[in-house]
N, CA, C, O and the ligand as a Tripos MOL2 file, in Angstrom:
@<TRIPOS>MOLECULE
protein
  241   239    61     0     0
PROTEIN
NO_CHARGES

@<TRIPOS>ATOM
      1 N           0.8360   -1.2010    0.0000 N.3       1 MET1
      2 CA          0.0000    0.0000    0.0000 C.3       1 MET1
      3 C           0.8680    1.2470    0.0000 C.2       1 MET1
      4 O           1.9620    1.2440    0.5640 O.2       1 MET1
      5 N           0.4020    2.2840   -0.6110 N.am      2 ASP2
      6 CA          1.1220    3.5390   -0.7310 C.3       2 ASP2
      7 C           1.2480    4.2180    0.6330 C.2       2 ASP2
      8 O           0.2510    4.4320    1.3230 O.2       2 ASP2
      9 N           2.4710    4.5510    1.0100 N.am      3 ALA3
     10 CA          2.7010    5.1600    2.3180 C.3       3 ALA3
     11 C           2.0360    6.5280    2.4210 C.2       3 ALA3
     12 O           1.5530    6.9150    3.4850 O.2       3 ALA3
     13 N           2.0160    7.2490    1.3170 N.am      4 LYS4
     14 CA          1.3900    8.5800    1.3250 C.3       4 LYS4
     15 C          -0.1050    8.4780    1.5950 C.2       4 LYS4
     16 O          -0.6960    9.3080    2.2860 O.2       4 LYS4
     17 N          -0.6800    7.4540    1.0380 N.am      5 PHE5
     18 CA         -2.0880    7.1810    1.2290 C.3       5 PHE5
     19 C          -2.3760    6.9770    2.7200 C.2       5 PHE5
     20 O          -3.3810    7.4560    3.2460 O.2       5 PHE5
     21 N          -1.4760    6.2600    3.3810 N.am      6 LEU6
     22 CA         -1.6530    5.9800    4.8050 C.3       6 LEU6
     23 C          -1.5590    7.2410    5.6440 C.2       6 LEU6
     24 O          -2.2420    7.3790    6.6600 O.2       6 LEU6
     25 N          -0.7050    8.1620    5.2080 N.am      7 GLU7
     26 CA         -0.4930    9.3820    5.9890 C.3       7 GLU7
     27 C          -1.7510   10.2260    6.1060 C.2       7 GLU7
     28 O          -1.9710   10.9060    7.1080 O.2       7 GLU7
     29 N          -2.5720   10.1690    5.0660 N.am      8 ILE8
     30 CA         -3.7560   11.0220    5.0990 C.3       8 ILE8
     31 C          -4.9300   10.3640    5.8020 C.2       8 ILE8
     32 O          -5.9600   10.9950    6.0400 O.2       8 ILE8
     33 N          -4.7660    9.0890    6.1310 N.am      9 LEU9
     34 CA         -5.8470    8.3870    6.8050 C.3       9 LEU9
     35 C          -5.8440    8.6940    8.2980 C.2       9 LEU9
     36 O          -4.8270    8.5530    8.9760 O.2       9 LEU9
     37 N          -6.9850    9.1100    8.7840 N.am     10 VAL10
     38 CA         -7.1190    9.3450   10.2120 C.3      10 VAL10
     39 C          -8.3470    8.5960   10.7120 C.2      10 VAL10
     40 O          -9.2130    8.1860    9.9400 O.2      10 VAL10
     41 N          -8.3880    8.4380   11.9910 N.am     11 CYS11
     42 CA         -9.5170    7.7640   12.6090 C.3      11 CYS11
     43 C         -10.7950    8.5830   12.3820 C.2      11 CYS11
     44 O         -10.8030    9.7900   12.6230 O.2      11 CYS11
     45 N         -11.8650    7.9400   11.9250 N.am     12 PRO12
     46 CA        -13.1060    8.6780   11.6800 C.3      12 PRO12
     47 C         -13.7640    9.1650   12.9750 C.2      12 PRO12
     48 O         -14.6300   10.0400   12.9510 O.2      12 PRO12
     49 N         -13.3490    8.5960   14.0840 N.am     13 LEU13
     50 CA        -13.9600    8.9940   15.3590 C.3      13 LEU13
     51 C         -13.2110   10.1480   16.0160 C.2      13 LEU13
     52 O         -13.7950   11.1870   16.3240 O.2      13 LEU13
     53 N         -11.9070    9.9520   16.2270 N.am     14 CYS14
     54 CA        -11.1490   10.9580   16.9730 C.3      14 CYS14
     55 C         -10.2390   11.7900   16.0740 C.2      14 CYS14
     56 O          -9.5750   12.7110   16.5480 O.2      14 CYS14
     57 N         -10.2030   11.4740   14.7850 N.am     15 LYS15
     58 CA         -9.3730   12.1830   13.8020 C.3      15 LYS15
     59 C          -7.8800   12.0760   14.1210 C.2      15 LYS15
     60 O          -7.0670   12.8810   13.6660 O.2      15 LYS15
     61 N          -7.5550   11.0790   14.9000 N.am     16 GLY16
     62 CA         -6.1560   10.8670   15.2680 C.3      16 GLY16
     63 C          -5.4560    9.9750   14.2540 C.2      16 GLY16
     64 O          -6.1050    9.3710   13.4000 O.2      16 GLY16
     65 N          -4.1260    9.8910   14.3460 N.am     17 PRO17
     66 CA         -3.3610    9.0580   13.4180 C.3      17 PRO17
     67 C          -3.6080    7.5760   13.6620 C.2      17 PRO17
     68 O          -3.9190    7.1570   14.7770 O.2      17 PRO17
     69 N          -3.4660    6.7970   12.6060 N.am     18 LEU18
     70 CA         -3.6870    5.3630   12.6830 C.3      18 LEU18
     71 C          -2.3750    4.6220   12.5130 C.2      18 LEU18
     72 O          -1.4590    5.0940   11.8390 O.2      18 LEU18
     73 N          -2.3020    3.4690   13.1270 N.am     19 VAL19
     74 CA         -1.1220    2.6110   12.9980 C.3      19 VAL19
     75 C          -1.4650    1.4930   12.0230 C.2      19 VAL19
     76 O          -2.4720    0.7990   12.1640 O.2      19 VAL19
     77 N          -0.5950    1.3430   11.0320 N.am     20 TYR20
     78 CA         -0.8210    0.3150   10.0140 C.3      20 TYR20
     79 C          -0.2100   -0.9960   10.4710 C.2      20 TYR20
     80 O           1.0010   -1.0910   10.6730 O.2      20 TYR20
     81 N          -1.0450   -1.9940   10.6310 N.am     21 ASP21
     82 CA         -0.5790   -3.3360   10.9620 C.3      21 ASP21
     83 C          -0.5040   -4.1490    9.6760 C.2      21 ASP21
     84 O          -1.5110   -4.6110    9.1410 O.2      21 ASP21
     85 N           0.7370   -4.3070    9.2000 N.am     22 LYS22
     86 CA          0.9590   -4.9840    7.9240 C.3      22 LYS22
     87 C           0.5220   -6.4380    7.9710 C.2      22 LYS22
     88 O          -0.0430   -6.9520    7.0050 O.2      22 LYS22
     89 N           0.7790   -7.0940    9.0780 N.am     23 VAL23
     90 CA          0.4870   -8.5240    9.2100 C.3      23 VAL23
     91 C          -1.0170   -8.7610    9.2290 C.2      23 VAL23
     92 O          -1.5310   -9.6170    8.5080 O.2      23 VAL23
     93 N          -1.7150   -7.9980   10.0600 N.am     24 ALA24
     94 CA         -3.1540   -8.1990   10.2040 C.3      24 ALA24
     95 C          -3.9470   -7.4760    9.1250 C.2      24 ALA24
     96 O          -5.1480   -7.6970    8.9710 O.2      24 ALA24
     97 N          -3.2530   -6.5980    8.3690 N.am     25 GLN25
     98 CA         -3.9310   -5.7640    7.3710 C.3      25 GLN25
     99 C          -5.0650   -4.9660    8.0260 C.2      25 GLN25
    100 O          -6.2310   -5.0300    7.6350 O.2      25 GLN25
    101 N          -4.6550   -4.2260    9.0260 N.am     26 GLU26
    102 CA         -5.6090   -3.3990    9.7530 C.3      26 GLU26
    103 C          -4.9840   -2.0410   10.0330 C.2      26 GLU26
    104 O          -3.7640   -1.9040   10.1160 O.2      26 GLU26
    105 N          -5.8320   -1.0580   10.1750 N.am     27 LEU27
    106 CA         -5.3980    0.2550   10.6290 C.3      27 LEU27
    107 C          -5.9440    0.4420   12.0400 C.2      27 LEU27
    108 O          -7.1470    0.3570   12.2870 O.2      27 LEU27
    109 N          -5.0220    0.6960   12.9450 N.am     28 ILE28
    110 CA         -5.3930    0.6860   14.3590 C.3      28 ILE28
    111 C          -5.3950    2.0930   14.9320 C.2      28 ILE28
    112 O          -4.4590    2.8680   14.7330 O.2      28 ILE28
    113 N          -6.4710    2.4050   15.6490 N.am     29 CYS29
    114 CA         -6.5340    3.6300   16.4330 C.3      29 CYS29
    115 C          -6.2910    3.2540   17.8780 C.2      29 CYS29
    116 O          -7.0970    2.5590   18.4980 O.2      29 CYS29
    117 N          -5.1810    3.7160   18.4060 N.am     30 LYS30
    118 CA         -4.8360    3.3560   19.7850 C.3      30 LYS30
    119 C          -5.7910    3.9620   20.8110 C.2      30 LYS30
    120 O          -6.2520    3.2430   21.6970 O.2      30 LYS30
    121 N          -6.1090    5.2650   20.7240 N.am     31 PRO31
    122 CA         -7.0010    5.8420   21.7530 C.3      31 PRO31
    123 C          -8.3810    5.1790   21.7840 C.2      31 PRO31
    124 O          -8.9540    4.9870   22.8570 O.2      31 PRO31
    125 N          -8.9070    4.8330   20.6210 N.am     32 ASP32
    126 CA        -10.2390    4.2330   20.5830 C.3      32 ASP32
    127 C         -10.1970    2.7130   20.6920 C.2      32 ASP32
    128 O         -11.2260    2.0690   20.8990 O.2      32 ASP32
    129 N          -9.0010    2.1440   20.5500 N.am     33 ARG33
    130 CA         -8.8230    0.6890   20.5560 C.3      33 ARG33
    131 C          -9.7140    0.0280   19.5050 C.2      33 ARG33
    132 O         -10.4230   -0.9420   19.7720 O.2      33 ARG33
    133 N          -9.6470    0.5900   18.3070 N.am     34 LEU34
    134 CA        -10.3930    0.0320   17.1870 C.3      34 LEU34
    135 C          -9.4230   -0.3290   16.0690 C.2      34 LEU34
    136 O          -8.4250    0.3570   15.8470 O.2      34 LEU34
    137 N          -9.7350   -1.4170   15.3700 N.am     35 ALA35
    138 CA         -8.9380   -1.8370   14.2280 C.3      35 ALA35
    139 C          -9.8280   -1.8260   12.9910 C.2      35 ALA35
    140 O         -10.8330   -2.5330   12.9190 O.2      35 ALA35
    141 N          -9.4340   -1.0050   12.0200 N.am     36 PHE36
    142 CA        -10.1970   -0.9110   10.7750 C.3      36 PHE36
    143 C          -9.5810   -1.8470    9.7520 C.2      36 PHE36
    144 O          -8.3890   -1.7500    9.4590 O.2      36 PHE36
    145 N         -10.3740   -2.7470    9.2090 N.am     37 PRO37
    146 CA         -9.8170   -3.7370    8.2750 C.3      37 PRO37
    147 C          -9.4730   -3.1210    6.9210 C.2      37 PRO37
    148 O         -10.1210   -2.1780    6.4670 O.2      37 PRO37
    149 N          -8.4440   -3.6730    6.2910 N.am     38 ILE38
    150 CA         -8.0920   -3.2930    4.9230 C.3      38 ILE38
    151 C          -8.4610   -4.4650    4.0320 C.2      38 ILE38
    152 O          -7.8660   -5.5390    4.1180 O.2      38 ILE38
    153 N          -9.4380   -4.2500    3.1850 N.am     39 THR39
    154 CA         -9.9260   -5.3040    2.3040 C.3      39 THR39
    155 C          -9.5240   -4.9910    0.8700 C.2      39 THR39
    156 O          -9.9060   -3.9610    0.3140 O.2      39 THR39
    157 N          -8.7360   -5.9080    0.2720 N.am     40 ASP40
    158 CA         -8.2440   -5.7160   -1.0930 C.3      40 ASP40
    159 C          -7.5670   -4.3550   -1.2610 C.2      40 ASP40
    160 O          -7.7180   -3.6960   -2.2900 O.2      40 ASP40
    161 N          -6.8180   -3.9450   -0.2290 N.am     41 GLY41
    162 CA         -6.0700   -2.6970   -0.2960 C.3      41 GLY41
    163 C          -6.8920   -1.4600   -0.0080 C.2      41 GLY41
    164 O          -6.3890   -0.3390   -0.0810 O.2      41 GLY41
    165 N          -8.1540   -1.6640    0.3190 N.am     42 ILE42
    166 CA         -9.0120   -0.5150    0.5930 C.3      42 ILE42
    167 C          -9.3730   -0.4900    2.0810 C.2      42 ILE42
    168 O         -10.0120   -1.4110    2.5890 O.2      42 ILE42
    169 N          -8.9600    0.5660    2.7620 N.am     43 PRO43
    170 CA         -9.2880    0.6430    4.1880 C.3      43 PRO43
    171 C         -10.7740    0.8970    4.4160 C.2      43 PRO43
    172 O         -11.3720    1.7800    3.8010 O.2      43 PRO43
    173 N         -11.3420    0.1200    5.2940 N.am     44 MET44
    174 CA        -12.7580    0.2710    5.6270 C.3      44 MET44
    175 C         -12.8580    1.2180    6.8230 C.2      44 MET44
    176 O         -12.8300    0.8050    7.9820 O.2      44 MET44
    177 N         -12.9740    2.4840    6.4970 N.am     45 MET45
    178 CA        -12.9350    3.4840    7.5510 C.3      45 MET45
    179 C         -14.3320    3.7770    8.1050 C.2      45 MET45
    180 O         -14.7880    4.9200    8.1230 O.2      45 MET45
    181 N         -14.9740    2.7410    8.5420 N.am     46 LEU46
    182 CA        -16.3010    2.8900    9.1260 C.3      46 LEU46
    183 C         -16.3070    2.2540   10.5080 C.2      46 LEU46
    184 O         -15.7560    1.1750   10.7280 O.2      46 LEU46
    185 N         -16.9430    2.9550   11.4220 N.am     47 GLU47
    186 CA        -16.9880    2.4380   12.7850 C.3      47 GLU47
    187 C         -17.6790    1.0750   12.8210 C.2      47 GLU47
    188 O         -17.3210    0.2040   13.6150 O.2      47 GLU47
    189 N         -18.6790    0.9050   11.9440 N.am     48 SER48
    190 CA        -19.4260   -0.3500   11.9280 C.3      48 SER48
    191 C         -18.5870   -1.5110   11.4170 C.2      48 SER48
    192 O         -18.8830   -2.6710   11.7010 O.2      48 SER48
    193 N         -17.5220   -1.1920   10.6490 N.am     49 GLU49
    194 CA        -16.6470   -2.2350   10.1090 C.3      49 GLU49
    195 C         -15.4710   -2.5260   11.0320 C.2      49 GLU49
    196 O         -14.7690   -3.5230   10.8620 O.2      49 GLU49
    197 N         -15.2630   -1.6560   12.0000 N.am     50 ALA50
    198 CA        -14.0760   -1.7720   12.8380 C.3      50 ALA50
    199 C         -14.2170   -2.8970   13.8560 C.2      50 ALA50
    200 O         -15.3080   -3.2570   14.3010 O.2      50 ALA50
    201 N         -13.0650   -3.4210   14.1910 N.am     51 ARG51
    202 CA        -12.9970   -4.4770   15.2030 C.3      51 ARG51
    203 C         -12.5170   -3.8380   16.5050 C.2      51 ARG51
    204 O         -11.5550   -3.0700   16.5130 O.2      51 ARG51
    205 N         -13.1830   -4.1590   17.5830 N.am     52 GLU52
    206 CA        -12.7660   -3.6290   18.8680 C.3      52 GLU52
    207 C         -11.6040   -4.4600   19.3900 C.2      52 GLU52
    208 O         -11.6720   -5.6890   19.4200 O.2      52 GLU52
    209 N         -10.5480   -3.7880   19.7970 N.am     53 LEU53
    210 CA         -9.3920   -4.5200   20.2900 C.3      53 LEU53
    211 C          -9.6170   -4.9330   21.7340 C.2      53 LEU53
    212 O          -9.9250   -4.0970   22.5840 O.2      53 LEU53
    213 N          -9.4630   -6.2200   22.0120 N.am     54 PRO54
    214 CA         -9.6000   -6.6720   23.3950 C.3      54 PRO54
    215 C          -8.4530   -6.1060   24.2360 C.2      54 PRO54
    216 O          -7.3680   -5.8520   23.7130 O.2      54 PRO54
    217 N          -8.6880   -5.9110   25.5270 N.am     55 PRO55
    218 CA         -7.6730   -5.2930   26.3870 C.3      55 PRO55
    219 C          -6.3540   -6.0510   26.3940 C.2      55 PRO55
    220 O          -5.2900   -5.4550   26.5650 O.2      55 PRO55
    221 N          -6.4220   -7.3710   26.2080 N.am     56 GLU56
    222 CA         -5.1940   -8.1670   26.2840 C.3      56 GLU56
    223 C          -4.3680   -8.0930   24.9960 C.2      56 GLU56
    224 O          -3.2060   -8.4970   24.9690 O.2      56 GLU56
    225 N          -4.9800   -7.5740   23.9380 N.am     57 GLU57
    226 CA         -4.2460   -7.4840   22.6780 C.3      57 GLU57
    227 C          -3.2610   -6.3220   22.7290 C.2      57 GLU57
    228 O          -3.6130   -5.1910   23.0640 O.2      57 GLU57
    229 N          -2.0240   -6.6380   22.3880 N.am     58 ASP58
    230 CA         -0.9750   -5.6360   22.4570 C.3      58 ASP58
    231 C          -1.0690   -4.6910   21.2630 C.2      58 ASP58
    232 O          -1.0230   -5.1290   20.1140 O.2      58 ASP58
    233 N          -1.1980   -3.4220   21.5310 N.am     59 VAL59
    234 CA         -1.2410   -2.4270   20.4630 C.3      59 VAL59
    235 C           0.1660   -1.8840   20.2600 C.2      59 VAL59
    236 O           0.7830   -1.3360   21.1730 O.2      59 VAL59
    237 N           0.6510   -2.0550   19.0370 N.am     60 LYS60
    238 CA          2.0250   -1.6380   18.7420 C.3      60 LYS60
    239 C           2.1150   -0.1310   18.5340 C.2      60 LYS60
    240 O           3.1990    0.3930   18.2760 O.2      60 LYS60
    241 ZN         -9.7670    7.1150   17.0580 Zn       61 ZN61
@<TRIPOS>BOND
     1     1     2 1
     2     2     3 1
     3     3     4 2
     4     3     5 am
     5     5     6 1
     6     6     7 1
     7     7     8 2
     8     7     9 am
     9     9    10 1
    10    10    11 1
    11    11    12 2
    12    11    13 am
    13    13    14 1
    14    14    15 1
    15    15    16 2
    16    15    17 am
    17    17    18 1
    18    18    19 1
    19    19    20 2
    20    19    21 am
    21    21    22 1
    22    22    23 1
    23    23    24 2
    24    23    25 am
    25    25    26 1
    26    26    27 1
    27    27    28 2
    28    27    29 am
    29    29    30 1
    30    30    31 1
    31    31    32 2
    32    31    33 am
    33    33    34 1
    34    34    35 1
    35    35    36 2
    36    35    37 am
    37    37    38 1
    38    38    39 1
    39    39    40 2
    40    39    41 am
    41    41    42 1
    42    42    43 1
    43    43    44 2
    44    43    45 am
    45    45    46 1
    46    46    47 1
    47    47    48 2
    48    47    49 am
    49    49    50 1
    50    50    51 1
    51    51    52 2
    52    51    53 am
    53    53    54 1
    54    54    55 1
    55    55    56 2
    56    55    57 am
    57    57    58 1
    58    58    59 1
    59    59    60 2
    60    59    61 am
    61    61    62 1
    62    62    63 1
    63    63    64 2
    64    63    65 am
    65    65    66 1
    66    66    67 1
    67    67    68 2
    68    67    69 am
    69    69    70 1
    70    70    71 1
    71    71    72 2
    72    71    73 am
    73    73    74 1
    74    74    75 1
    75    75    76 2
    76    75    77 am
    77    77    78 1
    78    78    79 1
    79    79    80 2
    80    79    81 am
    81    81    82 1
    82    82    83 1
    83    83    84 2
    84    83    85 am
    85    85    86 1
    86    86    87 1
    87    87    88 2
    88    87    89 am
    89    89    90 1
    90    90    91 1
    91    91    92 2
    92    91    93 am
    93    93    94 1
    94    94    95 1
    95    95    96 2
    96    95    97 am
    97    97    98 1
    98    98    99 1
    99    99   100 2
   100    99   101 am
   101   101   102 1
   102   102   103 1
   103   103   104 2
   104   103   105 am
   105   105   106 1
   106   106   107 1
   107   107   108 2
   108   107   109 am
   109   109   110 1
   110   110   111 1
   111   111   112 2
   112   111   113 am
   113   113   114 1
   114   114   115 1
   115   115   116 2
   116   115   117 am
   117   117   118 1
   118   118   119 1
   119   119   120 2
   120   119   121 am
   121   121   122 1
   122   122   123 1
   123   123   124 2
   124   123   125 am
   125   125   126 1
   126   126   127 1
   127   127   128 2
   128   127   129 am
   129   129   130 1
   130   130   131 1
   131   131   132 2
   132   131   133 am
   133   133   134 1
   134   134   135 1
   135   135   136 2
   136   135   137 am
   137   137   138 1
   138   138   139 1
   139   139   140 2
   140   139   141 am
   141   141   142 1
   142   142   143 1
   143   143   144 2
   144   143   145 am
   145   145   146 1
   146   146   147 1
   147   147   148 2
   148   147   149 am
   149   149   150 1
   150   150   151 1
   151   151   152 2
   152   151   153 am
   153   153   154 1
   154   154   155 1
   155   155   156 2
   156   155   157 am
   157   157   158 1
   158   158   159 1
   159   159   160 2
   160   159   161 am
   161   161   162 1
   162   162   163 1
   163   163   164 2
   164   163   165 am
   165   165   166 1
   166   166   167 1
   167   167   168 2
   168   167   169 am
   169   169   170 1
   170   170   171 1
   171   171   172 2
   172   171   173 am
   173   173   174 1
   174   174   175 1
   175   175   176 2
   176   175   177 am
   177   177   178 1
   178   178   179 1
   179   179   180 2
   180   179   181 am
   181   181   182 1
   182   182   183 1
   183   183   184 2
   184   183   185 am
   185   185   186 1
   186   186   187 1
   187   187   188 2
   188   187   189 am
   189   189   190 1
   190   190   191 1
   191   191   192 2
   192   191   193 am
   193   193   194 1
   194   194   195 1
   195   195   196 2
   196   195   197 am
   197   197   198 1
   198   198   199 1
   199   199   200 2
   200   199   201 am
   201   201   202 1
   202   202   203 1
   203   203   204 2
   204   203   205 am
   205   205   206 1
   206   206   207 1
   207   207   208 2
   208   207   209 am
   209   209   210 1
   210   210   211 1
   211   211   212 2
   212   211   213 am
   213   213   214 1
   214   214   215 1
   215   215   216 2
   216   215   217 am
   217   217   218 1
   218   218   219 1
   219   219   220 2
   220   219   221 am
   221   221   222 1
   222   222   223 1
   223   223   224 2
   224   223   225 am
   225   225   226 1
   226   226   227 1
   227   227   228 2
   228   227   229 am
   229   229   230 1
   230   230   231 1
   231   231   232 2
   232   231   233 am
   233   233   234 1
   234   234   235 1
   235   235   236 2
   236   235   237 am
   237   237   238 1
   238   238   239 1
   239   239   240 2
@<TRIPOS>SUBSTRUCTURE
     1 MET1         2 RESIDUE 1 A MET
     2 ASP2         6 RESIDUE 1 A ASP
     3 ALA3        10 RESIDUE 1 A ALA
     4 LYS4        14 RESIDUE 1 A LYS
     5 PHE5        18 RESIDUE 1 A PHE
     6 LEU6        22 RESIDUE 1 A LEU
     7 GLU7        26 RESIDUE 1 A GLU
     8 ILE8        30 RESIDUE 1 A ILE
     9 LEU9        34 RESIDUE 1 A LEU
    10 VAL10       38 RESIDUE 1 A VAL
    11 CYS11       42 RESIDUE 1 A CYS
    12 PRO12       46 RESIDUE 1 A PRO
    13 LEU13       50 RESIDUE 1 A LEU
    14 CYS14       54 RESIDUE 1 A CYS
    15 LYS15       58 RESIDUE 1 A LYS
    16 GLY16       62 RESIDUE 1 A GLY
    17 PRO17       66 RESIDUE 1 A PRO
    18 LEU18       70 RESIDUE 1 A LEU
    19 VAL19       74 RESIDUE 1 A VAL
    20 TYR20       78 RESIDUE 1 A TYR
    21 ASP21       82 RESIDUE 1 A ASP
    22 LYS22       86 RESIDUE 1 A LYS
    23 VAL23       90 RESIDUE 1 A VAL
    24 ALA24       94 RESIDUE 1 A ALA
    25 GLN25       98 RESIDUE 1 A GLN
    26 GLU26      102 RESIDUE 1 A GLU
    27 LEU27      106 RESIDUE 1 A LEU
    28 ILE28      110 RESIDUE 1 A ILE
    29 CYS29      114 RESIDUE 1 A CYS
    30 LYS30      118 RESIDUE 1 A LYS
    31 PRO31      122 RESIDUE 1 A PRO
    32 ASP32      126 RESIDUE 1 A ASP
    33 ARG33      130 RESIDUE 1 A ARG
    34 LEU34      134 RESIDUE 1 A LEU
    35 ALA35      138 RESIDUE 1 A ALA
    36 PHE36      142 RESIDUE 1 A PHE
    37 PRO37      146 RESIDUE 1 A PRO
    38 ILE38      150 RESIDUE 1 A ILE
    39 THR39      154 RESIDUE 1 A THR
    40 ASP40      158 RESIDUE 1 A ASP
    41 GLY41      162 RESIDUE 1 A GLY
    42 ILE42      166 RESIDUE 1 A ILE
    43 PRO43      170 RESIDUE 1 A PRO
    44 MET44      174 RESIDUE 1 A MET
    45 MET45      178 RESIDUE 1 A MET
    46 LEU46      182 RESIDUE 1 A LEU
    47 GLU47      186 RESIDUE 1 A GLU
    48 SER48      190 RESIDUE 1 A SER
    49 GLU49      194 RESIDUE 1 A GLU
    50 ALA50      198 RESIDUE 1 A ALA
    51 ARG51      202 RESIDUE 1 A ARG
    52 GLU52      206 RESIDUE 1 A GLU
    53 LEU53      210 RESIDUE 1 A LEU
    54 PRO54      214 RESIDUE 1 A PRO
    55 PRO55      218 RESIDUE 1 A PRO
    56 GLU56      222 RESIDUE 1 A GLU
    57 GLU57      226 RESIDUE 1 A GLU
    58 ASP58      230 RESIDUE 1 A ASP
    59 VAL59      234 RESIDUE 1 A VAL
    60 LYS60      238 RESIDUE 1 A LYS
    61 ZN61       241 GROUP 0 **** ****
């Protein structure tokens, strides 16, 4: 995925920066503890599509 593309992506909830998890293909918002899936290279930037990170999951 294009790094520049990632730079402009922010969390739809808090407008904060997202962490790209290459392995899981997710964009993670640390403050909200949400992981937005990337499907076929397209980030699903919808709260309804996001996965809630369990407390035990380590956020990088
Ligand atoms: Zn957020």
